[in-house]
Each structure stands twice: as C-alpha cells, then as structure tokens.
LOFI-424323 format. One record per atom (N, C-alpha, C): y, z, x; residue in one letter. Coordinates in steps of 0.001 Angstrom, whole numbers, padded with zeros to 6 digits, always signed. Layout:
residues N
YZXA/...
//
This chain:
residues 367
+032557-044525+027709X/+032659-043213+027076X/+032378-043383+025621X/+032030-042408+025116X/+031762-042711+023494X/+031925-040939+023256X/+032303-041105+021614X/+032964-039835+020855X/+031662-039359+019922X/+031315-038028+020027X/+029939-037548+019369X/+030935-036526+018495X/+030485-036410+017272X/+030705-035243+016211X/+029682-034038+016868X/+030349-033194+016922X/+029285-031887+017144X/+028204-031750+016591X/+029063-031143+015251X/+028005-031004+014207X/+027057-031635+014004X/+026884-033054+014725X/+025844-033766+014247X/+024566-033667+015226X/+024795-032851+016218X/+023829-032699+017061X/+022775-032000+016679X/+021581-032045+017212X/+020194-031017+016431X/+020211-030221+016955X/+019856-028875+016725X/+019751-027576+017347X/+018937-027686+018595X/+018030-028474+018687X/+017297-028844+020245X/+018171-029082+020792X/+019002-030391+020706X/+019871-031077+021476X/+020879-029890+022333X/+021661-029096+021458X/+022030-027940+021698X/+021677-027163+022611X/+020481-026886+022152X/+019775-025645+022902X/+019244-026782+024484X/+018806-027496+024230X/+018711-028196+025665X/+019889-028156+026616X/+021200-028409+026256X/+022584-028400+026886X/+023273-027671+026844X/+023117-026446+026032X/+023743-025215+025939X/+024489-024734+027257X/+023916-025241+028527X/+024754-024590+029696X/+025584-026138+030211X/+025470-027169+029689X/+026467-028173+029942X/+027902-028407+029409X/+028707-028827+030474X/+029841-028954+030546X/+030309-030048+029768X/+031464-030263+028482X/+031389-031445+027722X/+032862-031463+027571X/+033677-032551+027455X/+035062-032808+027279X/+035289-032766+025915X/+036292-032260+025127X/+036802-032525+024127X/+037632-033653+023514X/+037372-034502+022416X/+037748-035471+021951X/+038721-035094+020778X/+038624-034124+020490X/+039698-033615+019309X/+039823-032181+019868X/+040972-031995+019289X/+041852-030497+019097X/+040548-029363+018974X/+040338-028764+019605X/+038578-027855+019275X/+039478-026296+019307X/+039071-025583+018536X/+039721-024212+018449X/+038064-023432+018275X/+038090-022386+019297X/+036834-021416+019120X/+037415-020182+018712X/+036407-019133+017887X/+037062-017800+017451X/+035962-016930+018006X/+036421-016063+019096X/+035258-015109+019878X/+035625-013703+019949X/+035023-012779+019726X/+035273-011438+020320X/+036544-011483+021981X/+037574-010601+021939X/+038308-011037+023013X/+037638-010747+024426X/+036564-009710+024115X/+035894-008959+025447X/+035095-009917+025800X/+034250-010791+025004X/+033271-011841+025397X/+033647-013212+025822X/+035172-013734+025667X/+035277-014862+026428X/+035718-014790+027704X/+034727-016020+028134X/+034617-015897+029714X/+036001-016120+030660X/+036078-015640+032001X/+037466-015532+032329X/+038112-016978+032570X/+037350-018121+032446X/+037213-019299+033177X/+038210-020100+031587X/+038302-019673+030682X/+039229-019733+029508X/+040711-019079+029369X/+041046-018734+030535X/+041999-017173+030202X/+043407-018241+029597X/+043609-019675+030485X/+044704-019793+030337X/+044570-020951+028826X/+043457-021071+028155X/+043155-021721+026802X/+043224-020655+025781X/+043461-019382+026170X/+043171-018198+025194X/+044408-018018+024236X/+044341-017876+023003X/+045732-017264+022201X/+045483-016003+021776X/+045971-014747+022201X/+045653-014022+021829X/+046545-013485+020387X/+045635-012639+019665X/+046116-012254+018605X/+047204-010886+018664X/+047938-010756+017653X/+049229-009434+017863X/+048574-008346+017465X/+047237-008198+016920X/+046695-006951+017229X/+045519-006340+018320X/+045944-006944+019431X/+044596-006678+020473X/+044946-005404+020575X/+046478-004598+020101X/+046379-003041+020624X/+045793-001869+019375X/+045058-002461+018459X/+044587-001675+017372X/+043936-000892+017606X/+043340-000352+018589X/+042203+000548+018783X/+043586+001728+019187X/+044552+001067+019774X/+045336+002410+020084X/+046407+003092+019077X/+046714+001714+018293X/+047353+002094+016608X/+046510+003242+015841X/+045375+002964+015826X/+044503+003577+015290X/+043766+005428+015723X/+044211+005350+016922X/+043758+006501+017791X/+045050+007243+017272X/+046562+006750+017328X/+047173+007891+016844X/+047422+008011+015401X/+046758+007423+014548X/+046868+007766+013332X/+045588+008297+012778X/+044748+008854+013907X/+043424+009547+013373X/+044709+010978+013765X/+043437+012137+013009X/+044145+013524+013279X/+043014+014526+013784X/+043922+015437+015069X/+043034+016095+015847X/+043347+017468+015508X/+042631+018505+015177X/+043062+019919+015113X/+043549+020410+016549X/+044132+021476+016280X/+044704+022061+017657X/+044157+023092+018376X/+044438+023422+019330X/+043452+024324+019971X/+043714+025648+019450X/+042821+025969+018315X/+042663+027535+017542X/+043236+027791+016722X/+044363+026044+016424X/+045491+026935+015111X/+044800+025858+014503X/+045856+026115+013185X/+045205+025576+011622X/+046435+024138+011731X/+047193+023767+013043X/+047909+022463+012940X/+047334+021356+013109X/+047618+019996+012727X/+046755+018785+013357X/+047832+018097+013909X/+047531+017269+014847X/+048113+016595+015475X/+047785+014845+015674X/+048722+013954+015538X/+048304+012737+015751X/+047521+012294+016903X/+046845+011383+017075X/+046059+010969+018735X/+044828+011429+018657X/+043929+011925+017427X/+042546+012446+017775X/+041429+011389+017944X/+041591+009914+018887X/+040747+009465+018920X/+041177+009018+020311X/+040054+008692+021325X/+039886+008640+022393X/+040756+007168+022510X/+041238+006337+023866X/+041933+005306+024166X/+041458+004519+025122X/+041174+003320+025272X/+040330+002621+026277X/+040609+002787+027578X/+041975+002813+027696X/+042674+002898+028988X/+042772+004254+030004X/+042247+005240+028977X/+042655+006843+029435X/+041406+007411+028977X/+040989+008807+029739X/+039983+009630+029297X/+040936+010939+028655X/+039877+011525+027918X/+040554+012863+027514X/+039381+013927+027382X/+040101+015051+027607X/+038876+016146+027777X/+038336+016501+026351X/+039457+016223+025654X/+038897+016699+024025X/+038203+015727+023246X/+038503+014291+023607X/+037780+013115+022801X/+036720+012742+023739X/+036553+012463+025144X/+035604+011915+025626X/+034584+012701+026072X/+034763+014204+026182X/+033955+015200+026567X/+034246+015500+027916X/+035305+014760+028796X/+035151+015387+030013X/+035538+017240+030194X/+034695+017661+031019X/+034655+019127+030915X/+034881+019655+029506X/+034194+019070+028559X/+034471+019349+027398X/+033561+019409+026537X/+033138+018857+025018X/+034653+018261+024397X/+035349+020189+023960X/+036623+019650+024038X/+037508+020883+023744X/+037790+020592+022242X/+038082+019551+021753X/+038272+019432+020123X/+039979+019263+020053X/+040467+018794+021432X/+042158+018972+021330X/+042518+017467+021811X/+041828+016671+021056X/+041912+015198+021665X/+043263+014804+022123X/+044338+014866+021541X/+045831+014343+021427X/+046346+014230+023062X/+045856+015570+023444X/+046657+015849+025078X/+045555+016215+026100X/+045792+015927+027268X/+045208+016405+028313X/+044377+014964+028883X/+045449+013466+028845X/+044841+012305+028881X/+045454+011853+030174X/+044248+011222+031151X/+044390+010916+032281X/+044258+009264+032503X/+044208+008304+033452X/+043736+006895+033386X/+042457+006886+034083X/+041727+005930+033672X/+040462+006161+034021X/+039929+006116+035885X/+040934+005232+036300X/+040912+004686+037627X/+041983+004166+038029X/+041932+004310+039532X/+043192+003253+040168X/+043239+001990+039451X/+042401+001274+039313X/+042517-000381+039048X/+043493-000429+037666X/+042655+000469+036846X/+043472+000583+035638X/+044857+001190+035794X/+045298+001958+036442X/+046875+002355+036524X/+047635+001561+037459X/+046448+000609+038612X/+047439-000155+039259X/+048121-001344+038375X/+047033-001493+037608X/+047041-003113+036775X/+048255-002443+035639X/+048301-001579+035182X/+049282-000994+034070X/+051077-001183+034799X/+050848-000526+036250X/+051937-000405+036584X/+052468-001601+037442X/+051498-002847+037663X/+051897-004452+037405X/+052194-004770+036835X/+052231-005009+035472X/+052623-004857+034305X/+053758-004521+033216X/+054225-003627+033846X/+055092-002838+033611X/+056460-002531+034604X/+057468-002118+034018X/+058393-001597+035136X/+058372-000293+035689X/+057729-000314+037262X/+057361+000955+037606X/+058174+002002+037986X/+059968+001622+037939X/+061216+002247+038360X/+061424+003039+036823X/+060566+002732+036128X/+060934+004050+034590X/+060133+005117+034576X/+060995+005791+034106X/+060250+007328+033687X/+059026+006998+032715X/+058115+007881+032682X/+056974+008110+031949X/+057438+008986+030546X/+058794+008830+030041X/+059538+009810+029231X/+058538+009601+027781X/+058293+008729+027660X/+057746+008097+026165X/+056413+008843+025984X/+055840+009039+027185X/+054671+009973+026999X/+055292+011580+027847X/+055140+012512+026901X/+055273+013688+027322X/+054748+014265+028637X/+054970+014973+029802X/+054422+014987+031044X/+054126+016328+030846X/+053677+016880+029875X/+053608+018380+029609X/+051717+018744+030194X/+051807+019210+031199X/+050186+019459+031862X/+049742+020623+030951X/+048475+020382+030797X/+047480+021487+030171X/+048004+023264+030671X/+048318+023304+032439X/+048068+024115+032949X/+049586+024537+032861X/+050074+025768+032877X/+051264+025882+032668X/+052027+025939+034130X/+051251+026287+035065X/+051685+025856+036811X/+052122+024761+036991X/+051455+023573+036474X/+051493+022489+036973X/+052642+021306+035959X/+053483+022224+035208X/+054291+021649+034415X/+055372+021036+035121X/+056065+019937+034676X/+057169+019574+035267X/+057847+018155+034321X/+059105+017744+035001X/+059623+016748+034053X/+058808+015794+034470X/+059068+014731+033235X/+058530+013538+032940X/+058692+012749+034351X/+057763+011595+034547X/+057522+011322+036139X/+057848+009809+036273X/+058084+009220+037523X/+058573+007693+037567X/+057003+006908+037427X/+057246+006047+037029X/+055770+005103+036643X/+054774+005586+038184X/+055866+004707+039041X/+054894+004119+040149X/+054705+005655+041042X/+054971+007091+040485X/+054629+008070+041527X/+053081+008764+040577X/+052890+008240+039616X/+051562+008605+038793X/+050878+008687+039683X/+049603+009198+039722X/+047793+008969+039983X/+047166+009098+039299X/+045861+008469+039299X/+044762+008903+038000X/+044134+010234+037769X/+044829+011200+038672X/+044681+012456+038154X/+045873+013523+037572X/+046637+012865+037411X/+047915+013262+036410X/+047378+013184+035143X/+047733+014536+034867X/+047341+014489+032856X/+048466+014838+032280X/+048710+014138+030926X/+049426+013822+030313X/+048868+014725+028559X/+049971+014575+027984X/+049875+014890+026534X/+050154+013605+025833X/+049530+012899+025044X/+050015+011348+024394X/+049435+011559+023345X/+050429+011899+021980X/+050079+011891+020558X/+050149+010204+020415X/+050888+009515+020918X/+051338+008085+020105X/+050691+007128+021323X/+049142+006818+021479X/+049126+005714+022507X/+049576+004429+022259X/+049851+004290+021200X/+050661+002676+020967X/+051590+002597+021634X/+052235+003367+022146X/+053416+003223+023109X/+053671+002865+024101X/+051967+003087+025103X/+051785+002560+026464X/+051641+001343+026170X/+050635+000793+024932X/+050621-000918+024818X/+052269-001614+024601X/+052923-000927+023908X/+054261-001027+023434X/+055068-001244+024722X/+055107-000298+025922X/+055758-000902+027030X/+054707-002008+027475X/+053497-002491+027432X/+053142-003575+027947X/+053727-004976+027260X/+053863-004779+026072X/+054282-006002+025464X/+055840-006105+025309X/+056742-005292+025573X/+057859-005072+025570X/+058764-005429+027087X/+057682-005562+028610X/+057933-005823+029692X/+057656-007148+029771X/+057098-007689+028975X/+057035-009824+029207X/+056345-010030+030378X/+055736-009354+030839X/+055108-009232+032066X/+053240-009879+032407X/+053102-010026+030659X/+051660-010487+030720X/+051595-011385+029724X/+052269-011531+028827X/+052213-012920+028186X/+053255-013782+028231X/+053197-015201+027913X/+054252-016041+028272X/+055431-016119+027356X/+054895-015778+025864X/+056264-015506+024960X/+056447-014139+025061X/+057695-013931+024308X/+058246-012323+024607X/+057809-011761+023543X/+056809-012094+022402X/+056604-011265+021391X/+055271-010360+021720X/+054808-010315+022677X/+053453-009467+023147X/+052328-010036+022710X/+052175-011126+022667X/+051107-011582+022140X/+051115-012971+022346X/+049857-013943+022035X/+049959-015432+022558X/+049116-015807+023817X/+049704-016802+024622X/+049113-016936+025607X/+049435-015999+027019X/+048597-016365+027927X/+048955-014951+029039X/+049544-015651+030374X/+049883-014858+031239X/+050554-015792+032152X/+049714-015836+033816X/+048725-015402+033628X/+048008-015190+034495X/+046461-014570+034598X/+045379-015278+034943X/+044242-014616+034839X/+043903-013289+035341X/+044589-012637+036074X/+044587-011293+036292X/+044860-010249+035136X/+045959-011123+034318X/+046707-010301+033064X/+045602-010274+031881X/+044615-011129+031598X/+043601-011547+031044X/+042437-010397+030973X/+042101-010856+032604X/+041033-009794+032964X/+041535-008036+032644X/+042805-007686+032824X/+043368-006534+032765X/+043527-006265+030971X/+043849-007355+030362X/+043871-007202+028758X/+042379-006958+028269X/+041688-007381+028955X/+039967-007330+028328X/+039342-006042+028721X/+039719-005675+029761X/+039376-003793+030535X/+039911-002911+029544X/+040942-003318+028994X/+041767-002062+028285X/+041312-002281+026454X/+040655-002954+026521X/+040258-002929+024589X/+038582-002700+025197X/+038172-001952+023908X/+036671-001656+023633X/+036185-002545+022619X/+036501-002430+021379X/+036028-003356+020330X/+035746-004694+020366X/+034719-005130+019737X/+034696-006271+019940X/+034915-006832+018388X/+035640-006580+017553X/+036075-006807+016251X/+037375-007743+016670X/+038041-007153+017905X/+039260-007728+017843X/+038955-009058+018518X/+039288-010068+017852X/+038677-011731+018266X/+040136-012264+018711X/+040063-013635+019248X/+041312-014501+020192X/+040908-015401+019512X/+041459-016847+019815X/+041431-018326+019600X/+041210-018583+020922X/+040222-019954+021315X/+040653-020310+022469X/+040308-021864+021992X/+041892-022738+022653X/+041880-023680+022108X/+042134-024900+022967X/+041237-025664+022655X/+040862-027092+023850X/+041559-028362+023607X/+042419-029144+023940X/+043204-030388+023718X/+042205-031639+024326X/+041792-032590+023721X/+041230-033779+024640X/+041329-033727+025929X/+040022-033789+026223X/+039866-033962+028149X/+039734-032812+028455X/+039931-031860+027811X/+039432-030194+028550X/+038126-030077+028290X/+037680-029259+029346X/+036253-028882+029484X/+035658-027359+029159X/+034273-027375+028225X/+034010-026097+027464X/+032678-026405+027751X/+031937-025207+027642X/+030680-025115+027712X/+029849-025534+026045X/+028969-026241+026240X/+028524-026646+024724X/+028017-025394+024119X/+027306-024545+024711X/+026707-023440+024338X/+028033-022571+023592X/+029065-022247+024432X/+029914-021594+023913X/+030758-022124+022315X/+030626-023428+022460X/+031239-023959+020899X/+030005-023855+019941X/+028597-023709+020475X/+027845-023361+019085X/+027874-022106+018636X/+028155-021128+019454X/+028625-019732+019165X/+029724-019086+018510X/+030760-020277+018665X/+032177-019504+018146X/+032743-020679+017557X/+032133-021602+017087X/+032984-023133+016568X/+033832-022062+015381X/+034831-022985+015009X/+035461-022536+013818X/+035654-023679+012819X/+035215-025371+013146X/+035020-026356+012395X/+033732-027397+012285X/+033543-027928+011648X/+032417-028971+011993X/+032889-030336+012371X/+034237-030318+012382X/+034780-031569+012675X/+035339-031973+014178X/+034671-031104+014987X/+035188-031359+016405X/+033776-032148+017217X/+034879-033084+017918X/+034718-033974+018577X/+034271-033926+020175X/+033547-034492+020820X/+033419-034721+022709X/+033085-036023+023042X/+033716-036110+024223X/+033266-037361+024455X/+032230-037438+025738X/+031314-038240+025702X/+030158-038097+026605X/+029851-039588+027113X/+029263-039564+027916X/+028945-041044+028607X/+027969-041856+027578X/+027657-043265+027676X/+026782-043718+026983X/+025492-043440+027331X/+024892-043170+028492X/+023844-042570+029009X/+023489-041374+027764X/+024377-040439+028090X/+023716-039359+027245X/+024070-039333+025893X/+025095-039969+025290X/+025234-040511+023964X/+023341-041027+023674X/+022926-042047+024174X/+021578-042243+023900X/+020507-041537+024232X/+020557-040226+025081X/+019507-039347+025611X/+019870-038223+024210X/+020804-038175+023668X/+021150-037105+022964X/+020688-037913+021259X/+021091-038874+021091X/+020324-039564+020119X/+018975-039749+019678X/+018489-039958+021026X/+016508-040031+021201X/+016593-038645+020652X/+017277-037793+021542X/+017001-036032+021168X/+016934-035968+019750X/+018028-036418+018994X/+018350-036012+017768X/+017615-036582+016608X/+016920-038190+017121X/+015631-038733+016255X/+014990-038356+016351X/+014066-037652+017453X/+012916-037137+017443X/+012972-035683+016681X/+013929-034996+016985X/+014219-033826+016069X/+014273-034288+014460X/+014825-035185+014153X/+014547-035758+012600X/+013151-035982+012524X/+012370-036894+013378X/+011283-036771+013272X/+010551-036081+012853X/+010828-034959+013825X/+009841-033630+013792X/+010510-032911+012299X/+011596-032824+011933X/+011827-032293+010940X/+011540-032776+009657X/+011569-034159+009664X/+011040-034942+008360X/+008870-034315+008238X/+008741-035003+009427X/+006873-034392+009601X/+007086-032981+008730X/+007834-032169+009409X/+007955-030618+008615X/+008130-030690+007291X/+008996-031433+006910X/+009541-031472+005513X/+008063-032053+004601X/+007546-032884+005451X/+006376-033721+004645X/+005867-032582+004517X/+005015-031825+005808X/+003884-030821+005663X/+004437-029893+004318X/+005918-029654+004224X/+006233-028474+003303X/+006055-029226+001919X/+006555-030535+001992X/+006239-030707+000549X/+004909-030950+000143X/+004053-031168+000896X/+002300-031271+000946X/+002144-029740+000317X/+002399-028727+001388X/+002355-027364+001120X/+002873-026999-000413X/+003987-027221-000581X/+004811-027280-001818X/+003700-027305-003184X/+003133-028765-003082X/+002587-029018-004249X/+001246-028825-004088X/+000835-028563-002913X/-000627-027598-003145X/-000413-026101-003609X/+000826-025402-003446X/+001079-024269-003697X/+001371-024426-005108X/+002152-025261-005523X/+002421-025752-007205X/+000916-025710-008202X/-000250-026726-007235X/-001534-026644-008245X/-001980-025341-008327X/-001902-024551-007060X/-002345-023411-007053X/-001493-022441-008062X/-000145-022315-008079X/+000036-021562-009131X/+000217-022082-010465X/-000420-023562-010913X/-000666-023668-012172X/-001882-023385-012570X/-002768-023383-011559X/-004442-023080-011578X/-004218-020899-012025X/-003521-020449-011301X/-003102-019122-011600X/-002559-018741-012834X/-001542-019716-013257X/-000978-019299-014421X/-001829-019453-015702X/-002885-020758-015544X/-003693-020858-016688X/-004620-019873-016594X/-005238-019241-015340X/-006325-017892-015519X/-004935-016891-016058X/-004179-016618-015657X/-003181-015485-016420X/-003479-015973-017753X/-002890-017118-018087X/-002813-017352-019885X/-004341-016672-020403X/-005344-017246-019737X/-006823-016737-020040X/-006890-015531-020369X/-006669-014959-019054X/-006802-013144-019221X/-005704-012589-019979X/-004774-013122-020055X/-003603-012787-021449X/-004038-012539-022438X/-005222-013724-022953X/-005120-013970-024018X/-006755-013221-024315X/-007584-012801-023423X/-008320-011847-024032X/-007947-010491-024021X/-006852-009911-023128X/-006301-008662-022936X/-005903-008936-024399X/-005051-009739-025240X/-004553-009482-026405X/-005664-009301-027243X/-007010-009958-027337X/-008020-009734-028131X/-008582-008234-027937X/-008367-007832-026586X/-009168-006740-026932X/-008535-005355-027307X/-007012-005757-027124X/-005994-004820-027301X/-005935-004640-029147X/-006186-006111-029676X/-006186-006157-031365X/-007619-005292-031355X/-008596-005259-031167X/-009727-004799-031158X/-009298-003129-030935X/-009010-003068-029702X/-008953-001622-029797X/-008032-001003-030912X/-006836-001874-031186X/-006398-001439-032298X/-006764-001186-033763X/-007620-002192-033916X/-008584-001674-034936X/-009435-000447-034598X/-009854-000406-033594X/-010927+001212-033457X/-010445+002310-033769X/-008661+001856-033279X/-007713+002868-033374X/-007498+003320-034911X/-007848+002219-035962X/-007470+002886-037452X/-008816+003114-038145X/-009868+002774-037108X/-011365+003264-037736X/-011403+005062-037625X/-011192+005021-035979X/-010972+006546-035578X/-009981+007266-036752X/-008885+006861-037014X/-007935+007298-038024X/-008626+007983-039117X/-009026+006880-039524X/-009725+006573-041082X/-010991+007704-041061X/-011807+007916-039971X/-012891+008682-039534X/-012476+010075-039894X/-011346+010359-038772X/-010678+011287-038622X/-010146+012214-039836X/-009754+011239-040784X/-009229+012015-042064X/-010263+012602-042882X/-011551+011570-043119X/-012560+012031-043472X/-013343+013028-042991X/-013268+013211-041791X/-013639+014468-041451X/-013196+016277-041515X/-011929+015452-041546X/-010897+017033-041913X/-010958+017115-043326X/-011304+016288-044036X/-011768+016636-045587X/-013141+017205-046143X/-013863+016896-044854X/-014972+017276-045132X/-014907+018643-044511X/-014437+018628-043330X/-014375+020162-042990X/-013640+021133-043631X/-012775+020841-044562X/-012329+021814-045561X/-012870+022176-046692X/-014010+020819-047327X/-014864+021384-048235X/-015762+022091-047494X/-016098+021706-046333X/-017394+023199-045817X/-016533+024136-045678X/-015405+024277-045361X/-014858+025774-044976X/-014957+026848-046511X/-014456+025464-047620X/-014232+026079-049019X/-015701+026791-049140X/-016919+025696-049110X/-018247+026096-049416X/-018780+027503-048812X/-018571+027351-047454X/-018949+028604-046837X/-017968+029674-046991X/-016609+029966-047332X/-015848+030577-048554X/-017049+031246-049507X/-016956+030644-050289X/-017749+030557-051611X/-019297+031011-051596X/-019768+030607-050216X/-020927+031257-050069X/-020853+032832-049413X/-020153+033098-048779X/-019733+034491-048564X/-019795+035174-049734X/-019004+034633-050735X/-018590+035328-051780X/-019881+035681-052613X/-020836+034632-052841X/-022087+034538-053413X/-022727+035763-052740X/-022872+035636-051474X/-023748+036478-050676X/-023617+037944-050821X/-022140+038184-050850X/-021367+039906-051338X/-021984+039808-052917X/-021942+039140-053698X/-022511+039359-055044X/-024071+039800-055115X/-024577+038559-054533X/-026137+038979-054605X/-026339+040065-053967X/-025916+040729-053004X/-025977+042026-052275X/-025820+043090-053545X/-024551+042981-054304X/-024161+043803-055111X/-025157+043925-056513X/-025528+042769-056735X/-026730+042451-057676X/-028093+043141-057311X/-028263+043418-055965X/-029220+043651-055629X/-029376+045160-055642X/-028057+045798-055583X/-028069+047195-055347X/-027896+047951-056709X/-027521+046936-058006X/-027572+047247-059093X/-028978+046771-059651X/-029822+045992-059649X/-031244+046076-059759X/-031953+047246-059125X/-031697+047780-058025X/-032206+048544-057156X/-032408+049490-058021X/-031129+050022-058693X/-030611+051075-059455X/-031199+051445-060855X/-030828+049888-061275X/-031927+049958-062799X/-033473+050232-062419X/-033842+049594-061018X/-035201+050250-061272X/-035642+051383-061323X/-034749+051849-060102X/-034811+053538-060483X/-034690+054374-061884X/-033694+053786-062613X/-033342+054264-064230X/-034723+053883-064936X/-035267+052715-064769X/-036450+052441-065344X/-037592+053273-065275X/-037827+053419-063654X/-039039+054379-063409X/-038684+055812-064430X/-037326+055970-064164X/-037492+057842-064940X/-037764+057772-066146X/-037106+056436-066893X/-037375+056394-068589X/-038710+056037-068676X/-039203+055178-067684X/-040728+055315-067977X/-041531+056474-068066X/-041256+057713-066987X/-041997+058706-066804X/-041547+059632-068102X/-040399+059925-068579X/-039808+060266-069880X/-040748+059636-070747X/-040930+058353-070733X/-041419+057700-071983X/-043030+058418-072098X/-043784+058354-070987X/-044932+058900-070782X/-045210+060146-071178X/-044364+061125-070886X/-044107+062534-071044X/-044126+062650-072779X/-043683+061643-073395X/-043091+061816-074930X/-044034+061278-075620X/-044848+060182-074870X/-046094+059434-075625X/-047104+061044-075551X/-047267+061498-074625X/-048268+062416-074560X/-048221+063893-075495X/-046861+064170-075482X/-046361+065253-076321X/-046867+064484-077846X/-046293+063682-078021X/-046542+063110-079403X/-047993+063073-079705X/-049023+062566-078565X/-050406+062389-079264X/-050957+063932-079627X/-050433+064979-078639X/-050908+066308-078904X/-050573+066506-080221X/-049219+066338-080421X/-048828+066927-081956X/-049562+066412-082921X/-049914+065122-082789X/-050681+064240-083724X/-051943+064895-083634X/-052661+065244-082703X/-054409+065987-082537X/-054060+067248-083211X/-053512+067972-083027X/-053166+069472-083764X/-052680+069540-085113X/-051851+068534-085708X/-051639+068282-086908X/-053088+067811-087724X/-053764+066923-087211X/-054684+066544-087824X/-056128+067254-087714X/-056091+068574-086855X/-057116+069386-086511X/-056980+070442-087090X/-055722+071272-087038X/-055609+072588-087584X/-054397+072664-088337X/-053501+072149-088589X/-052391+072138-089414X/-051016+073282-088421X/-051457+073427-087481X/-050941+074142-086482X/-049092+073267-086515X/-048300+074430-086189X/-047422+073847-085467X/-046904+072977-084572X/-046335+072181-084387X/-046310+071239-083313X/-046254+071767-082205X/-046741+071305-080976X/-046663+071812-079511X/-045616+070820-079109X/-044659+071700-078138X/-043576+070776-077862X/-043534+071104-076231X/-044220+071368-075364X/-044370+071300-073939X/-046236+070656-073816X/-046338+070247-072816X/-047922+069522-072566X/-048318+070745-071774X/-049139+071321-071992X/-049795+072230-071357X/-050196+071329-069738X/-050295+072647-069006X/-050831+072048-067465X/-052444+071708-067336X/-052489+070674-066714X/-053542+070280-066361X/-054853+071500-065413X/
//
C-alpha cells in the first residue's frame, strides 16, 4: 500500500474514479449541506449548533393578525409542520403563527421517539382554530397529524429535541448522532441547504472519492491505495499532464500568433490614428478658413445692406427731383407762353409807333 496526496490527482483521474471507495490515510474533513450528506456517513457527521436556524428565523419573523393591526412572531413556515397561513393549505389566510399541524405520521412518530412522550405539549399552546375544538394541552403520545396548534415560537419544538438528549451523543443538542434513524430524521426536518455539517474521517475509514472532490476543506488530505492503483493513477496523471502540456504549448503558440496579430493591428491602428490626426488638422484649418470667410461675408453683407439703403434713398431723391423737374417744365411752358404773348404785343406796339404814332396796343387782336 502507498499514500497519495489527493490534491495531486488530476481532474481526469478523479472523474474516472469518482464513485470509487478509498481509505483515508490522514484525518480528512469534508463540509457539505446537511441535507446532501449520504446516510452512510451518519456516524462520521458532526452537526453544528445551528441546525435549527430555520425554526429560530421563523419565530423572529412577523405575521399580521387575522384582520387586526396586531403582529405576531412565527410568521414563516417551519419544515416539520404545515400551516394554513404560510403553506397555503386551504388558504393562504395570512395568520401564519397558528393553525399548524405535523406533516405526516412519519415526522410525528419520529418526533415522539426523540422526546418524552409522557410530557404535555404545554410549550405549544393547544388552542385550536375552531372554538368548539379547544381543549387543554395534550400529552405528546396522544397527538395525531390532524391536530392543529397555535405555535408562535417554533424553536421550542427543536429545543425539546435538544434537551431530551435522545438524538445526539453529547448533551448540548448537537455534535455526533446516536443512530442513523436520528440522522435521517434530522435531515427530514431541515429545508435549507445553507445549513452545513462536517464529515470527519480518520485513517483507515472509507469514503467516496467524488464526495471528497465536491466537499473537501483541505489540499493536504491523503489516501491509501495499492501499488497497482498508484501506478495506474500516476499514468493517468502523466497522460493528463502531457495533454495539459500539449494544450499549454498550443495555447502558447496561439498566444504568440495572437500577440503578432495584435502588434500588426496596433501598427495599423497607429497608422490610421496618424491619418485621423492629419485629417483632423486639415479640418481645423478649413474651419478657420470658413470662419474667416464667414466674417468677410458678414462685412460685405453689412456694406451691401448699407448700399441698398443708400440706393433706396437715392431712388426717392430722384423721384422727388423728377417731380420737381416736371413742375419746372410746366412752369417753363407757362412762362414761354407768356413770353410769346409779350413778344407779339411788343411787335405790334412797335409797328404802331413806327407807322402812325398811335397809342400803344395793350391786347393782341384776335386772328
């Protein structure tokens, strides 16, 4: 026989032998959800003191009363029992802490087995929901699954299981269990997979290799195998290592190729970035030119506006002058007519003076 450190076994070796039973060569501790631990390990399990956490959490929850403003503890369901208010049995009613009953005869009989059946159920108020069914607290041995109870403090049920010292070897309500039936019952009254326990193996004790792979707590665990198994597993390891080395070599080659590709791409990126920078500079220069041209256009537009305004004023002045010119022409024509008349009068007077010495003519005779 020879020892092998479990952490040095390859994944393929463990995968191929995951259902194989192996012997511990050192103290080995596995940690797994209590509900997942196989029953074959019951005598190697050390249960933590938090196995009743769900019951404590339930009584710390708050549930509203039936149509009242009052709130009560025990507002969550508990694994050992049904509640109409929480589990929706003929409900939901919304009155979680009460009207609870044991799920079935199996759970109830196991509960009776690990507590004192002669005690009364006084820690759980036996007030039935229906008034005609109310009675005093019952003796535990007389309870049947259809009996309903108002339970505000579910941890008192698990406290009975702890205090009676019938489930666990030690008197503190946790640790190692007395029998496999107690272990099975404990798993049945727990729902949460977050509640974990330790499975401890001493040298020489057997466990399944796959269980160690899923629930190991140390990399230093060792097992004892035959020389033939050691050689076979070593060969499997070597083969796995060779495959890994080949994969590593391939990955390294791929990595080198990828690095070269990345380098080439980086060079292209740098080239494109240089082109982008140049184009951006050209765009900036064009932007400056556009700004300058826009300023010139604005100035020309301003001058054009001024010229257009002056042009309008000149047009108005020309129109006014044309009106004046027309009036002057009319005045001129009138004066010309008067001049013509005056000249004719002058001529007549001169003729009269020259020919007859008569008085001057003041009016032109009609023709």
